[in-house]
Backbone as CSV, one residue per row, in Angstrom:
resi,resn,N_x,N_y,N_z,CA_x,CA_y,CA_z,C_x,C_y,C_z
1,MET,0.946,-1.107,-0.066,0.023,-0.106,0.030,0.857,1.211,-0.034
2,THR,0.264,2.311,-0.302,1.028,3.597,-0.310,0.131,4.704,0.171
3,TYR,0.654,5.785,0.512,0.203,7.077,0.665,0.918,8.155,0.126
4,CYS,0.436,8.957,-0.738,0.962,10.213,-1.561,0.003,11.157,-1.428
5,CYS,0.397,12.492,-1.467,-0.609,13.668,-1.427,-0.017,14.937,-2.183
6,GLY,-0.882,15.519,-2.754,-0.307,16.684,-3.325,-1.193,17.961,-2.910
7,ILE,-0.661,18.908,-2.590,-1.304,20.102,-2.019,-0.992,21.414,-2.916
8,LEU,-1.837,21.994,-3.752,-1.729,23.336,-4.266,-2.271,24.402,-3.750
9,VAL,-1.506,25.088,-3.417,-2.003,26.489,-2.742,-1.565,27.725,-3.707
10,ARG,-1.918,28.773,-3.177,-1.675,30.046,-3.846,-0.071,29.955,-4.275
11,ASP,0.685,29.927,-3.307,2.254,30.038,-3.582,2.936,29.023,-4.129
12,GLY,2.115,27.853,-4.280,3.110,26.759,-4.911,2.448,25.399,-4.657
13,LEU,3.309,24.461,-4.974,2.879,22.945,-4.784,3.810,21.919,-3.950
14,VAL,3.046,21.214,-3.155,3.987,20.370,-1.987,3.281,18.950,-2.712
15,MET,4.279,18.253,-2.793,3.970,16.692,-2.729,4.785,15.878,-2.099
16,ILE,4.273,14.932,-1.196,4.731,14.056,-0.483,4.559,12.563,-0.934
17,ALA,5.311,11.524,-0.392,5.109,10.184,-0.978,5.938,9.217,0.360
18,ASP,5.152,8.300,0.548,5.914,7.300,1.470,6.641,6.355,0.320
19,THR,7.639,5.516,0.665,8.309,4.467,0.029,8.261,3.077,0.387
20,ARG,7.290,2.837,1.090,7.009,1.325,1.467,6.143,0.509,0.433
21,THR,6.629,-0.565,0.101,5.991,-1.486,-0.802,5.975,-2.827,0.023
22,ASN,5.010,-3.556,-0.405,4.917,-5.155,0.206,4.247,-5.970,-0.861
23,ALA,4.872,-7.026,-0.755,4.126,-8.123,-1.515,3.722,-9.379,-0.391
24,GLY,3.486,-9.071,0.702,3.091,-9.857,1.817,4.007,-9.313,3.206
25,LEU,3.472,-9.755,4.155,4.083,-9.585,5.557,5.677,-9.611,5.637
26,ASP,6.183,-10.827,4.987,7.406,-11.103,4.976,8.280,-10.565,3.805
27,ASN,7.686,-9.512,2.913,8.625,-9.264,1.682,8.232,-7.675,1.490
28,ILE,8.967,-6.968,2.452,8.609,-5.099,2.562,9.647,-4.566,1.930
29,SER,10.008,-3.765,1.153,11.127,-3.023,0.673,10.641,-1.717,0.488
30,VAL,11.902,-1.044,0.269,11.552,0.610,-0.025,11.892,1.041,-1.347
31,PHE,11.131,1.596,-2.194,11.214,2.127,-3.361,10.805,3.577,-3.332
32,ARG,11.344,4.325,-4.103,11.006,5.808,-4.389,9.630,5.773,-5.159
33,LYS,8.704,6.497,-4.907,7.629,6.842,-5.526,7.137,8.216,-5.968
34,LEU,8.227,9.081,-5.589,7.913,10.447,-5.938,9.306,10.765,-7.026
35,HIS,8.756,11.172,-8.290,9.811,11.385,-9.261,9.789,12.707,-9.789
36,THR,10.760,13.451,-10.065,10.738,14.886,-10.567,11.505,14.807,-11.898
37,TYR,10.820,15.739,-12.770,11.231,15.981,-13.979,11.369,17.476,-14.220
38,ALA,12.611,18.088,-14.650,12.856,19.386,-14.363,13.728,20.067,-15.524
39,LEU,13.420,21.151,-16.151,14.391,22.061,-16.866,14.199,23.391,-16.091
40,PRO,15.356,23.628,-14.998,15.185,24.730,-14.271,14.947,25.997,-14.880
41,GLY,13.906,26.795,-14.538,13.518,28.086,-15.140,12.533,27.904,-16.258
42,GLU,12.371,26.852,-16.883,11.307,26.547,-17.825,10.284,25.443,-17.422
43,ARG,10.471,24.595,-16.717,9.556,23.592,-16.149,9.961,22.843,-14.971
44,VAL,8.947,22.300,-14.158,9.365,21.202,-13.108,7.991,20.504,-12.925
45,MET,8.256,19.443,-12.845,7.208,18.347,-12.893,7.421,17.235,-11.635
46,ALA,6.387,16.701,-11.178,6.519,15.613,-10.255,5.466,14.535,-10.525
47,ILE,5.713,13.295,-10.426,5.080,12.218,-10.370,5.042,11.393,-9.087
48,ALA,3.799,11.048,-8.449,3.947,10.325,-7.246,3.029,8.863,-7.815
49,SER,3.512,7.862,-7.293,2.761,6.649,-7.897,2.263,5.841,-6.589
50,SER,1.029,5.213,-7.048,0.462,4.286,-6.023,-0.096,2.999,-6.905
51,GLY,0.135,1.840,-6.173,-0.292,0.781,-6.863,0.471,-0.338,-7.278
52,ASN,0.336,-1.185,-8.396,1.386,-2.041,-8.758,2.435,-1.635,-9.090
53,LEU,3.663,-1.978,-8.418,5.092,-1.372,-8.633,5.473,-1.504,-10.000
54,SER,5.246,-2.780,-10.507,5.779,-3.096,-11.968,5.060,-2.141,-13.021
55,LEU,3.866,-1.911,-12.770,3.288,-1.194,-13.627,3.626,0.432,-13.651
56,SER,3.687,0.672,-12.417,4.257,2.173,-12.226,5.638,2.334,-13.041
57,GLN,6.564,1.467,-12.699,7.893,1.351,-13.207,7.763,1.461,-14.877
58,SER,6.684,0.680,-15.418,6.854,0.741,-16.722,6.444,1.881,-17.350
59,VAL,5.398,2.432,-16.707,4.856,3.740,-17.305,5.979,4.951,-16.942
60,LEU,6.560,4.972,-15.978,7.721,5.946,-15.924,8.855,5.745,-16.819
61,SER,9.076,4.421,-17.284,10.224,4.173,-18.363,9.606,4.634,-19.901
62,ILE,8.109,4.368,-19.864,7.829,4.872,-21.185,7.716,6.404,-21.393
63,LEU,7.467,7.004,-20.317,7.415,8.444,-20.121,8.992,9.068,-20.501
64,HIS,9.759,8.505,-19.747,11.286,8.748,-19.883,11.842,8.532,-21.435
65,GLU,11.522,7.508,-21.968,11.792,7.205,-23.249,11.132,8.144,-24.443
66,GLY,9.676,8.327,-24.211,9.140,9.096,-25.030,8.212,8.226,-26.019
67,PHE,7.345,9.029,-26.931,6.673,8.533,-27.972,7.064,8.972,-29.231
68,ASP,6.947,8.487,-30.273,7.092,8.867,-31.564,5.705,9.258,-32.248
69,ASN,5.696,10.650,-32.323,4.563,11.267,-33.047,4.493,11.217,-34.637
70,ALA,3.775,10.072,-35.111,3.829,9.811,-36.695,3.572,11.182,-37.588
71,ASP,2.755,11.898,-36.945,2.554,13.332,-37.691,3.778,14.214,-37.752
72,THR,4.268,14.349,-36.712,5.557,15.678,-36.624,6.632,15.034,-36.733
73,GLY,6.973,13.586,-36.321,8.255,13.189,-36.287,9.117,13.215,-34.954
74,GLU,8.132,13.997,-34.193,8.864,14.581,-32.865,8.519,13.220,-31.726
75,ARG,9.698,13.183,-30.830,9.769,12.283,-29.821,9.135,13.059,-28.574
76,GLU,7.969,12.565,-28.225,7.152,13.321,-27.125,7.557,12.688,-25.852
77,THR,7.862,13.662,-24.969,8.197,13.482,-23.578,7.502,14.373,-22.666
78,LEU,7.424,14.129,-21.389,7.296,15.402,-20.502,7.767,16.512,-20.430
79,LEU,9.115,16.362,-20.706,9.971,17.645,-20.740,9.731,18.467,-22.114
80,ASN,9.132,17.880,-23.132,8.745,18.647,-24.337,7.205,18.975,-24.729
81,ALA,6.378,18.512,-23.699,5.012,18.690,-23.587,4.739,20.287,-23.749
82,PRO,3.863,20.707,-24.527,3.605,22.315,-24.435,3.004,22.901,-23.412
83,THR,2.006,21.983,-22.849,1.310,22.571,-21.518,1.260,21.213,-20.511
84,MET,0.951,21.786,-19.376,0.538,20.473,-18.226,-0.452,19.698,-18.651
85,PHE,-1.606,20.188,-19.096,-2.643,19.268,-19.742,-2.320,18.429,-20.741
86,GLN,-1.596,18.796,-21.633,-1.037,17.769,-22.738,-0.096,16.860,-22.039
87,ALA,0.731,17.248,-20.969,1.795,16.235,-20.240,1.022,15.310,-19.663
88,ALA,0.012,15.535,-18.875,-1.116,14.567,-18.110,-1.582,13.739,-19.305
89,GLN,-2.063,14.242,-20.372,-2.492,13.354,-21.637,-1.534,12.297,-21.823
90,ARG,-0.340,12.759,-21.941,0.979,11.797,-22.305,0.903,10.698,-21.200
91,ILE,0.752,11.058,-19.947,0.722,10.145,-18.913,-0.391,9.122,-19.167
92,GLY,-1.374,9.462,-19.351,-2.671,8.791,-19.815,-2.308,7.832,-20.807
93,ARG,-1.803,8.224,-21.762,-1.422,7.314,-22.894,-0.242,6.219,-22.641
94,ALA,0.603,6.595,-21.608,1.676,5.593,-21.318,1.001,4.608,-20.386
95,ILE,-0.061,4.926,-19.739,-0.742,4.050,-18.886,-1.519,3.287,-19.607
96,ARG,-2.104,3.579,-20.738,-3.009,2.703,-21.859,-2.149,1.903,-22.517
97,VAL,-0.723,2.016,-23.032,0.056,1.307,-23.485,0.551,0.312,-22.626
98,VAL,0.752,0.488,-21.365,1.216,-0.579,-20.460,-0.156,-1.436,-20.400
99,GLN,-1.181,-1.000,-20.307,-2.356,-1.616,-19.863,-2.661,-2.806,-21.011
100,GLN,-2.516,-2.065,-22.531,-2.546,-3.106,-23.480,-1.484,-4.171,-23.559
101,THR,-0.492,-4.087,-22.889,0.727,-4.968,-23.073,0.577,-5.934,-22.027
102,ASP,0.156,-5.628,-20.773,0.110,-6.402,-19.858,-0.927,-6.918,-19.142
103,GLU,-2.081,-6.542,-19.529,-3.288,-6.580,-18.685,-3.828,-7.959,-18.957
104,PRO,-3.620,-8.677,-20.405,-4.093,-10.114,-20.624,-3.296,-11.129,-19.607
105,ALA,-1.897,-10.615,-19.494,-1.185,-11.805,-18.479,-1.517,-11.523,-16.979
106,LEU,-1.668,-10.296,-16.879,-2.244,-10.098,-15.365,-3.510,-10.683,-15.356
107,GLN,-4.547,-10.493,-16.112,-5.760,-11.214,-15.928,-5.580,-12.811,-15.832
108,ALA,-4.769,-13.284,-16.669,-4.695,-14.582,-16.357,-4.033,-15.146,-15.066
109,ALA,-3.208,-14.168,-14.530,-2.685,-14.606,-13.121,-3.670,-14.085,-12.029
110,ASP,-4.817,-13.731,-12.472,-5.773,-13.225,-11.568,-5.067,-11.836,-10.685
111,VAL,-4.598,-10.839,-11.574,-3.996,-9.926,-10.752,-4.618,-8.417,-11.269
112,LYS,-5.120,-7.802,-10.710,-5.785,-6.358,-11.038,-4.771,-5.717,-11.690
113,PHE,-5.141,-4.918,-12.731,-4.210,-3.726,-13.330,-4.811,-2.451,-12.403
114,ASP,-3.811,-2.010,-11.614,-3.852,-1.341,-10.519,-2.780,0.145,-10.502
115,ILE,-3.192,0.885,-10.904,-1.932,2.308,-10.790,-3.027,3.423,-10.777
116,SER,-2.327,4.429,-9.907,-2.960,5.676,-9.884,-1.633,6.626,-9.596
117,LEU,-1.748,7.946,-10.129,-0.579,8.738,-10.280,-1.220,10.158,-9.852
118,LEU,-0.310,11.062,-9.186,-0.602,12.254,-8.882,0.491,12.940,-9.818
119,PHE,0.239,13.880,-10.612,1.038,14.533,-11.368,0.959,16.196,-11.128
120,GLY,1.932,16.880,-10.796,1.929,18.116,-10.637,3.169,19.024,-11.008
121,GLY,2.971,20.240,-11.093,4.027,21.026,-11.700,3.779,22.315,-12.449
122,GLN,4.626,22.847,-12.839,4.377,24.367,-13.714,5.367,24.378,-15.050
123,ILE,4.752,24.697,-15.813,5.388,25.046,-17.133,5.452,26.751,-17.194
124,ARG,6.679,27.406,-17.747,6.848,28.748,-17.658,5.634,29.250,-18.497
125,GLY,4.943,30.333,-17.978,3.823,30.874,-18.839,2.241,30.542,-18.444
126,GLU,2.352,29.300,-17.591,1.146,28.721,-17.087,1.364,28.613,-15.582
127,ARG,-0.055,28.454,-15.037,-0.266,28.379,-13.677,0.173,26.889,-13.185
128,PRO,0.655,26.779,-11.898,0.962,25.661,-11.344,-0.265,24.988,-11.532
129,ARG,-0.295,23.379,-11.628,-1.402,22.416,-11.920,-1.145,21.199,-11.062
130,LEU,-2.260,20.471,-10.683,-2.085,19.290,-10.126,-3.158,18.220,-10.672
131,TYR,-2.680,17.192,-10.968,-3.941,16.135,-11.568,-3.707,14.673,-10.773
132,MET,-4.865,14.060,-10.831,-4.753,12.639,-10.187,-5.067,11.847,-11.410
133,ILE,-4.371,10.885,-11.963,-4.528,10.159,-13.301,-4.868,8.646,-12.637
134,TYR,-5.806,8.087,-13.318,-6.505,6.831,-13.009,-5.785,5.867,-13.911
135,SER,-6.279,4.612,-13.465,-5.650,3.493,-14.078,-6.212,3.279,-15.597
136,ALA,-7.164,3.986,-15.856,-7.737,4.012,-17.333,-7.132,4.682,-18.010
137,GLY,-6.297,5.963,-17.337,-5.405,6.965,-18.294,-6.365,8.174,-18.232
138,ASN,-7.561,8.058,-17.707,-8.135,9.465,-17.608,-7.694,10.147,-16.388
139,PHE,-8.064,11.362,-16.169,-7.859,12.296,-15.091,-8.688,13.497,-14.721
140,ILE,-8.421,13.924,-13.396,-9.209,14.816,-12.951,-8.126,16.001,-12.427
141,GLU,-8.441,17.390,-12.356,-7.559,18.452,-11.879,-7.937,18.863,-10.613
142,CYS,-7.183,19.217,-9.644,-7.429,19.997,-8.408,-7.803,21.380,-8.767
143,THR,-8.732,21.834,-7.664,-9.507,23.079,-7.871,-9.061,23.856,-6.586
144,ILE,-9.412,24.973,-6.561,-9.223,26.012,-5.603,-10.174,25.473,-4.390
145,ASP,-11.333,25.109,-4.907,-12.370,24.863,-3.560,-11.851,23.454,-2.898
146,THR,-10.988,22.249,-3.392,-10.577,21.395,-2.769,-9.081,21.346,-3.375
147,PRO,-8.149,21.890,-2.495,-6.799,22.190,-3.272,-5.627,21.189,-2.819
148,TYR,-6.374,20.015,-2.803,-5.360,18.850,-2.349,-5.895,17.611,-3.163
149,LEU,-4.968,16.707,-3.592,-5.376,15.306,-4.197,-4.425,14.201,-3.424
150,GLN,-5.175,12.851,-3.220,-4.490,11.886,-2.611,-4.488,10.817,-3.192
151,ILE,-3.620,9.709,-3.191,-3.862,8.342,-3.646,-3.085,7.203,-2.823
152,GLY,-3.568,6.285,-2.973,-3.101,5.252,-1.924,-4.212,5.192,-0.608
153,GLU,-3.702,4.847,0.550,-4.359,4.683,1.611,-4.637,5.800,2.209
154,HIS,-5.556,6.604,1.746,-5.826,8.368,1.865,-6.780,8.477,2.982
155,LYS,-7.442,7.512,3.438,-8.567,8.018,4.351,-8.284,8.357,5.577
156,TYR,-6.996,7.861,6.335,-6.783,8.290,7.810,-6.127,9.824,7.460
157,GLY,-5.446,10.007,6.224,-4.759,11.360,6.420,-5.688,12.594,5.711
158,LYS,-6.740,12.315,5.215,-7.953,13.305,4.684,-8.472,14.145,5.744
159,PRO,-8.953,13.551,6.816,-9.596,14.795,7.807,-8.784,16.136,8.104
160,VAL,-7.541,15.781,8.405,-6.707,16.963,8.824,-6.354,17.903,7.466
161,LEU,-6.315,17.381,6.406,-6.460,18.159,5.185,-7.723,18.906,5.006
162,ASP,-8.766,18.248,5.230,-10.210,18.754,5.011,-10.298,20.132,6.147
163,ARG,-9.882,19.895,7.135,-9.848,21.024,8.133,-9.033,21.884,8.167
164,ALA,-7.811,21.871,7.445,-6.666,22.715,7.645,-6.127,23.477,6.270
165,ILE,-6.585,22.797,5.601,-5.880,23.476,4.115,-6.925,24.132,3.165
166,THR,-6.418,25.283,2.761,-7.148,26.288,1.892,-6.171,26.708,0.769
167,HIS,-6.746,27.234,-0.212,-6.049,27.974,-1.125,-5.120,28.943,-0.720
168,ASP,-5.380,29.554,0.220,-4.638,30.618,0.815,-3.635,30.165,1.901
169,THR,-3.387,29.015,2.347,-2.348,28.351,3.259,-1.133,28.615,2.532
170,ASP,-0.285,29.013,3.809,1.010,29.349,3.349,1.851,28.048,2.888
171,LEU,2.740,28.195,2.011,3.412,26.921,1.219,4.078,26.000,2.359
172,TYR,4.876,26.605,3.256,5.351,25.577,4.169,4.497,25.146,5.278
173,ASP,3.495,25.797,5.392,2.178,25.454,6.462,1.615,24.311,5.706
174,ALA,1.549,24.609,4.305,1.051,23.372,3.736,1.829,21.980,3.870
175,LEU,3.013,22.406,3.611,3.908,21.101,3.825,3.896,20.487,5.165
176,LYS,3.948,21.139,6.390,3.570,20.749,7.659,2.420,20.009,7.769
177,ILE,1.333,20.641,7.194,0.079,19.807,7.418,0.055,18.465,6.527
178,GLY,0.545,18.496,5.487,0.631,17.278,4.593,1.516,15.978,5.440
179,LEU,2.745,16.649,6.098,3.350,15.647,6.940,2.570,15.176,8.182
180,ILE,1.601,16.160,8.784,0.927,15.577,9.641,-0.296,14.558,9.186
181,SER,-0.522,14.634,7.976,-1.421,13.905,7.226,-0.948,12.456,6.998
182,VAL,0.456,12.521,6.653,1.177,11.120,6.446,1.366,10.666,7.872
183,ASP,1.901,11.278,8.691,1.995,10.726,10.107,0.567,10.019,10.617
184,SER,-0.580,10.599,10.388,-1.802,10.084,10.676,-2.027,8.730,10.069
185,THR,-1.737,8.757,8.737,-1.763,7.690,7.867,-0.868,6.433,8.460
186,MET,0.357,6.770,8.782,1.282,5.946,9.348,0.881,5.078,10.681
187,ARG,0.261,5.995,11.462,-0.092,5.564,12.809,-1.450,4.482,12.496
188,SER,-1.926,4.517,11.576,-3.368,3.707,11.349,-3.235,2.589,10.254
189,ASN,-1.992,2.620,9.623,-1.708,1.295,8.701,-0.221,1.274,8.312
190,LEU,0.118,0.144,8.903,1.354,-0.269,9.068,2.143,-0.436,7.290
191,SER,1.141,-0.483,6.271,1.712,-0.602,5.091,2.233,0.660,4.224
192,VAL,1.814,1.726,5.262,2.600,3.008,4.756,3.804,3.264,5.831
193,GLY,4.918,3.573,5.216,6.001,3.847,6.017,7.199,4.414,5.433
194,MET,8.194,5.002,6.305,9.114,5.845,5.899,10.512,4.907,5.196
195,PRO,11.283,5.732,4.512,11.403,7.086,4.327,10.342,7.836,3.513
196,LEU,10.152,9.202,3.900,9.435,9.974,2.960,9.944,10.781,2.124
197,ASP,9.588,10.995,0.903,9.996,12.006,-0.180,9.265,13.214,-0.178
198,LEU,9.753,14.435,-0.317,8.906,15.551,-0.618,9.511,16.332,-1.386
199,LEU,8.540,17.155,-2.180,9.030,18.102,-2.857,8.210,19.339,-2.864
200,VAL,8.768,20.700,-2.697,8.122,21.873,-2.696,8.647,22.769,-3.953
201,MET,7.679,23.078,-4.646,7.832,24.113,-6.051,7.106,25.371,-5.595
202,ARG,7.878,26.511,-5.689,7.278,27.699,-5.338,6.717,28.383,-6.866
203,ARG,5.548,28.880,-6.628,5.028,29.420,-8.092,5.941,30.171,-8.967
204,ASP,5.912,30.196,-10.168,6.528,31.087,-11.139,8.129,30.992,-11.049
205,THR,8.805,29.958,-10.207,9.939,29.784,-10.363,10.366,28.552,-11.209
206,CYS,9.449,27.768,-11.534,9.782,26.516,-12.530,10.950,25.641,-11.959
207,LYS,11.214,25.633,-10.760,12.324,24.680,-10.374,11.882,24.150,-8.953
208,PRO,12.532,23.303,-8.431,12.271,22.615,-7.096,12.800,23.520,-6.254
209,GLU,12.194,24.141,-5.167,12.604,24.776,-4.014,13.131,23.827,-3.070
210,LEU,12.499,22.518,-2.901,12.882,21.758,-1.692,12.783,20.355,-2.141
211,ALA,13.809,19.529,-2.128,13.526,18.130,-2.507,14.450,17.371,-1.341
212,TYR,13.577,16.603,-0.658,14.041,16.080,0.623,13.607,14.822,0.791
213,ARG,14.463,13.863,1.595,13.896,12.523,2.097,14.249,12.814,3.711
214,ILE,13.034,12.410,4.098,12.905,12.284,5.770,13.166,10.787,6.057
215,GLU,14.312,10.600,6.728,14.653,9.191,7.201,13.848,8.818,8.494
216,PRO,14.101,7.732,8.740,13.406,7.244,10.243,14.250,7.941,11.305
217,GLY,13.824,8.499,12.463,14.500,9.065,13.399,14.660,10.637,13.256
218,GLU,14.418,11.178,12.021,14.729,12.397,11.633,14.164,13.361,12.533
219,PRO,14.779,14.503,13.120,14.501,15.192,14.415,13.140,15.911,14.349
220,TYR,13.162,16.784,13.104,11.781,17.520,13.099,10.549,16.796,12.875
221,PHE,10.642,15.707,12.017,9.510,14.969,11.950,9.090,13.876,13.087
222,GLN,10.139,13.710,13.901,9.839,12.982,15.393,9.151,13.922,16.115
223,ASP,9.798,15.387,16.235,9.060,16.426,16.866,7.686,16.629,16.560
224,LEU,7.492,16.825,15.241,6.095,17.117,14.812,5.187,15.890,15.272
225,ARG,5.459,14.632,15.067,4.760,13.519,15.564,4.293,13.862,17.019
226,GLN,5.333,13.913,17.813,5.003,14.094,19.204,3.955,15.402,19.624
227,ARG,4.192,16.499,18.865,3.673,17.747,19.362,2.270,17.245,18.691
228,TRP,1.990,16.760,17.531,0.642,16.585,17.111,-0.256,15.434,17.920
229,SER,0.439,14.656,18.442,-0.207,13.682,19.375,-0.535,14.544,20.656
230,ALA,0.322,15.256,21.294,0.020,16.088,22.365,-1.059,17.077,22.119
231,ALA,-1.045,17.852,21.328,-2.017,18.778,20.710,-3.403,18.047,20.749
232,LEU,-3.403,16.900,20.150,-4.844,16.082,19.978,-5.310,15.694,21.560
233,ARG,-4.482,15.227,22.484,-4.841,14.778,23.859,-5.183,16.169,24.593
234,ALA,-4.423,17.233,24.426,-4.746,18.441,25.146,-6.314,18.873,24.616
235,ALA,-6.593,18.744,23.257,-7.675,19.246,22.930,-8.905,18.675,23.314
236,HIS,-8.724,17.399,23.229,-9.950,16.498,24.002,-9.982,16.668,25.457
237,LEU,-9.015,16.916,26.104,-9.291,17.242,27.364,-9.719,18.564,27.685
238,ASP,-9.520,19.472,26.821,-9.961,20.746,27.311,-11.582,20.901,26.566
239,ILE,-12.152,20.104,26.059,-13.509,20.071,25.628,-14.381,19.449,26.700
240,PRO,-15.422,20.192,27.023,-16.208,19.401,28.185,-16.825,18.448,27.844
241,ARG,-17.000,17.239,29.058,-17.571,15.863,28.825,-19.081,16.251,28.187
242,PRO,-19.511,15.126,27.537,-21.031,15.198,27.034,-22.068,15.561,28.420
243,PRO,-22.965,16.204,28.103,-23.685,16.527,29.321,-24.976,15.713,29.100
244,TYR,-25.239,14.738,28.457,-26.237,13.715,28.337,-26.688,12.856,29.339
245,VAL,-27.938,12.906,29.679,-28.426,11.658,30.685,-29.622,11.106,30.098
246,ASN,-29.870,9.915,30.786,-31.108,9.179,30.328,-32.327,9.867,30.652
247,PRO,-33.640,9.793,29.648,-34.416,10.729,29.968,-35.244,10.053,31.250
248,SER,-35.790,10.854,32.097,-36.379,10.422,33.517,-37.739,9.813,33.290
C-alpha cells in the first residue's frame, strides 16, 4: 500500500510520498514513489505513484523514453510537452500502452491492473497545476475549492487536510499539514512507512525549491509527531464532557 498527497496552494505546490512496498508481511521493501522532471527556469514536474510497482515503473520508463509522433516526427516526452494538460494526456497514454501490453497476462494470473498517479508542476507561462490520473488513463484536476489530491491509503490522512488546508495556506504550512496527514496515515496503517520523499515548488520559479528525504528518526518529523499527538490529547481534555443523561 501507499500514501501520496499533493497540495496546491496560492504560493505553489507540495508533494509527499512514502516509500514502503510490500508483497506480503515477509516481503517489505523501500522504493522511491516520487519522481521529478525538471528544466530549471522552464518547467518542473513531479509524479507520485500508487498501485502495482511493476506497472508504475513501466509507465515511468515509457515517459522517460517518450513516444514517436507519426505526424510530426517528434519524440514526445514530459519535458517537451507544451502544456501541463498535454503532459497529463501523455501520462494517460503511457498507462494505456502498458495496459494493452500487460493486462491479458495479469488477468490470467488473477492480478488487477492497479495504478494511480499524482502529477503536478508548472510550465513557464502557465499556472501551477495538479492532476490525479487513474488506471484507465483519464484524470481530474485539483481545484481552488479542494486544493489537494491523494492516492493510496488516503482515508486516515484526509480529515486533517479537510480541516486545515485552503488555497490561501502558506506554502510551508501546507508542507507541515501534509506531514501531519502522512503521520496520521502511518499510525493507522502499517503498510505505509518511511522514508518519506517530499518536493516543494514555489509558484513561477519553475524549479524545485526543496527536494528532501525524511529518514526514520529525523528530528523535525519526530518532534512534529509528538507535538501533534500531545495537541490532540490536550484538545480532547479541553472539551467539556457530554452533558447527556437518560430521560427520566
